[in-house]
C-alpha positions in Angstrom: 301.2 148.5 103.0 297.9 147.3 105.1 297.1 143.9 104.0 294.9 143.1 106.9 291.7 145.1 107.7 290.1 145.3 111.0 286.6 145.2 109.4 284.6 142.1 109.8 283.4 140.0 107.1 279.9 139.8 107.4 279.6 136.7 104.9 281.2 134.5 107.8 278.5 135.3 110.3 275.1 133.5 110.4 271.9 135.5 111.2 270.5 134.6 114.5 266.7 133.6 114.3 264.2 136.1 115.5 262.0 135.0 118.0 258.2 134.7 117.0 255.9 137.4 118.4 253.4 136.1 120.8 249.9 137.8 119.9 247.9 138.6 123.0 244.3 138.6 123.1 242.6 142.2 123.5 240.8 142.2 126.9 237.1 142.2 126.7 235.4 145.5 127.3 232.1 145.8 128.6 230.1 148.7 130.0 228.3 148.9 133.1 224.8 150.4 133.0 224.1 153.3 135.2 221.4 152.9 137.9 218.3 155.2 138.0 219.7 157.0 141.0 223.0 157.7 139.1 221.3 158.9 136.2 219.0 161.3 138.2 222.0 162.5 140.1 224.1 163.4 136.8 221.1 165.1 135.6 220.0 166.9 138.9 223.8 168.2 139.1 223.9 169.4 135.6 220.8 171.4 136.3 221.9 172.7 139.5 225.2 173.7 137.8 223.2 175.5 135.0 221.1 177.3 137.4 224.0 178.6 139.5 225.9 179.8 136.2 222.8 181.7 135.1 222.3 183.2 138.7 226.1 184.3 138.8 225.7 186.0 135.4 222.6 187.8 136.4 224.0 188.9 139.7 227.1 190.4 137.9 225.1 192.2 135.3 223.1 194.1 137.9 
């Protein structure tokens, strides 16, 4: 009946070579030191926030 097949014969095809993956070097990461002004500003804002939170809670309790 069906002597011919529409399926491909995979043994007749050659496998294409895969291109080699290029390994990229990771970028160098370096941290920048904070200045004294930045350190004091961060600590000062933290303390201000803490005082305002305590004040808000004490006002709501009254």
